[in-house]
N, C-alpha and C positions, 0 to 999 in steps of 0.2 A: 364638428360644423361651429363655427361663427358669424355673428352677425355683422353685417357690414353698415357703413353709417347713413346708405339711402334705405336700411330695410329689408334687402335685399342677401338671402342667406347663400353664402357660397362653401365649396367642398372643397378641403386641402387632404390632399392625397399623399401619402408617403412615397416619395419620388421611387424606392425601390421597389415598391407594388407595382409603380406605373412603370419601371421598366420591364418588370417581371411578364405584365402584360401583353407590355409591346412587341417581347419575344414570342408570344405564344399567339398572339394574332398573327406576327409575321409567318412562322413555322405552319400554323393553319395555313396559310394563304399558298405557302408554298407546296403544300399537299394537296391542292387543285389545278389539276391539268386544262392547258389554254380551253379543251372545249369542254369543260367543265366536270368530267369526271374526276373522280380520287385516283391522284397518283397510285399507280399499282396493279390498278383495277383491268383486268385482260378479258376480253368478252371471250378471249378462245375456250379459257378455263371456267364460264358458265356450264350446266348440264354436260358434263361429260359423258361419253357413248357408253362409257361402261356402267355410269349411274342409270341413264335412261334403258339402257338393254336389263339390267336387274330389274327394275321395278317394271318394265313389262314381264318378263318373264316369272316373276312371283304371281303376275295375276292368274286368276282360275281360266278365266275365258281360252287365255294363250297356253297355261298347260291341257285342258281340255282338248283346244286343236291340235296340239302335236301328239297326244294320247292319242284322239281318234285316228290320226294318219298313220300312223304305228300299229294301229289293230286293223286296220281297213284290209293288206293283206291277209291276215289272218283269218278275217271274218269272210273274204272272198273263198278262202282254202276250204272252210268248213262246207262253206256253201257248195263248192264243187264235189266234196266228198261224199257229203248226207242229202246231195239234192239229184241223185242218177234214179234212174228208171228203176222199177220193181225188180227186172232181170238183172241187175247191175250193172245195166251199159246206160253211160252217158247221153243226154241230149241230141249229142253232135252237133257237128257246123263249128262255129266260133268258140264254141265251151270246149270242145275236143282239141281243137288248135292250140286254144292258151293253156291245156296241161299237159302238152306234149312234150314243153322242155323249160327250164328254170325261166330261160332268154323269153318265149312266148307269153311265160305265164305275168313279167312286168309288164311286154306291151300289151297284154289285156287293161292290165291296171292303170297304167295310162291310159289307155280309150275310153276306160270308167270313167275317170277322173279329170281329163284335160278339158271338158266343156262345161264342166259346172263347181265339180269342190276345187281344185286349185286357184281358181280365178275367183270363188267366192274366199278362200282361205286370204288371198290377197288381198281380198277387200277390206278384208275384217279387220287386218292388220293395219292397213291406209287410211279406212275411214275413221276406226275407232280414236287415233293415237292422237287429234287437238280436239276434236269435240267431245269427248269424253272428258277432256281439261276443261274443257268450256262448262260442259253440264256440272262437273262437282265445283266451280266458280272458282276454280284453282288454276286457271289459265292467268287471269288477274295480278296474282301473286308471284306465278313462275316468272312474267314479264316485269315486275317490282323490282325483282331481285338485286340487279338488273340481267335480266337476259333478251341479247340485240331479238327481237321479233326475227327477222331472216335466220339469226343460227338455231334458236328453238326450232323452228320449221323445216330448218336440214338435219338436226340432231335426230328430232322425230322420224323424217322420213329414214331418212340413213340407218337408224335403229330398226324400223319397220320391213326397210328391204332385206336386212340381215334376215330377220325371223323369216319371212319370206321365202328367202333362198336357201333357208335351212329344211325349211318345210317342203320346197319343191326337192329338195335331196336326198329327204331322208324316206319318203315314200317309194320311191324306185327302190331306194337301197335295201328297204325291209323286205319289200316285194321280190326282189332278188336274191335276196336270203332265203325265206320261203320256198320260192320257186326252185333254189338250187336244191334245198334239202329235201322237197319231196319230188321234183320232176325231173332232177338230174341239169346236168350242165351241157343241153345237145344244142344242135342248131336252133336260131331265131329262122322261123317261115313267119312270112307275110302272108295274109287271103288272098294274096295275088299268086301267090304260090314263089317266089322268091323264097330261097335258102343264104343265110350267110353263118358262117362258123361262131362257135360261142366267143371266139376272141374280137373277132370282128362286130359281136353284139354286145360285147362292152366298150368298144371304142363309140358305135352308134347311141348308145345307151346316154356317153358322157356327151355328144354332141346335143345329144336332147334335152338333156337339161339344163345345157347351156341354152338352147332353141327358146326353150318354156320360159328361163328367166328372160329373155330379152322380150317375148311374146307378151308376159303378164306385164311390162311394164304399161302398157295403155292402162289396164285394169288399175295398176298403183296412181298413174296420172289423175284419171277421174275421180279415183277415190279420194285422192290427196284435197284435189279441188273443192269436192264435197265437204271433205271434214272442215275446212277453213269458213266453210259459207253456212253451214247450220251448228246449233249446240247440239244436237239430238244425234249421238251416235249410228244410232239403228235408221235414221232418215240419211245419214250418209253412207254405211254399207248397204241399207236396202236400195238405196238409187243408183248406186254401183251397179248390183245384180240384176236390178231392170235394165239399165243400161245394156248390161252384156245379154240380158233373155230377149230383149228388142231385136238387139244386133243378130241373132242367130235366129230368131222369126224371119226377118227381113233375108237373111243368108237362104234361108228355103224356098223365097218366092223368086222362081226361076225367069219368072217376064220381067225382071230386073234386067238379068242376062249382064254384061260388064261392070253395074254399077255397084253389084254385089263387091268385086273386087276392092274396094274403096271402104267396106265394113272392120272393124278393126278384129273381128271372130271369124274372119272369109280362112284365114290360114292357121285356125288354131290346131289342125293337126296334121300339116305340114310337116312335120317331125316324123312321118311315117314313112314317108321317102326314102329315109336313111336305110329302111328297111330292104334294102336291093342290092345285088348284085353290081347294079349301074346307077350309081345315084344323081338324080336329079336334085339340082341346088336352087333352081329358081324360085320355089314357091318358096323354102324357106326364107330366102334371100327379101324378097317380096313382103314377106311376113315380117320379119325382123325389120324393115322400114318401117312398112307401115305402125308398127306397135310403137318403135322409137317415135316417128313424128306425132302420134295422138298421145304421148307420155312428154314429149316436151311442151307441146301447143297446152294441154291441160295443166301441166307442171309450171310455168310462167304466169298462167290466167290464178292458180292458187298462191301463188307468192305475188302478186299483185293485188290479187283479195285480202288476204292476211295483212298486208303491211298496211293498210288503210282498214281495217276491221276495227270497228267499234269495242271491245273488251271490257269496257267499263260497266257496262248494262246488265 
């Protein structure tokens, strides 16, 4: 540094150092894309699906849910075996029908869980996914990585969908195993008296799983909307369950007549039409269409809500 004649000091910079600084600045500028992102950054590489699935599977509540679903058929078998009358006779009716064959045992288990347990599992997986991040104050850090909002929501929804599908498959699979071991591979008999062979029953079970996976889309949509609308996981899960219970109550009011067909739970057990020699697909088609429509509407509302949600507060 040296002083000038007018008293103002000037800085003399080494020309080599100046050239080096210019080169570094140019290099740094070249690392920034026109949209402001760093060159090499790819949104599709953020929050990998395997990472999210691993995080979810390590959570205690997820492990508890899967453990419960795997134990439920065994619990029901124990109840059937030790719940007989004093003279060794069963109570009759639907219970005797459930223990007539392994196929019937699966049907009984599905009847027992379709109205409440399975929808609640789906509500838990979808309702907890984003609201829990908000409650832990980790949501804003995930978005600051940066993970685009639409990708974060999509990845969490896909992970929740895979977990839900796994739950829908595991329960009847374990029920089938328990039923075949203790009750044999006999015909499947519906409460109306229709009977189908074991091979046909397995095909019907496959279509039942597919139908349940589609039907529960409406639960996933409602839970996803609530999970981006609140910071309380219990509120999102509980709100979804409350909607489900309210729909079931309204479905029992015969005075509503045709209006009940528009309730999301009206076709919950339409899969039972598969246990027939002459299958009627109309109820299942209506139920699948209704579920997809409800799921699409609430899914779009969830995407719109999460896109503008304030996650910094």
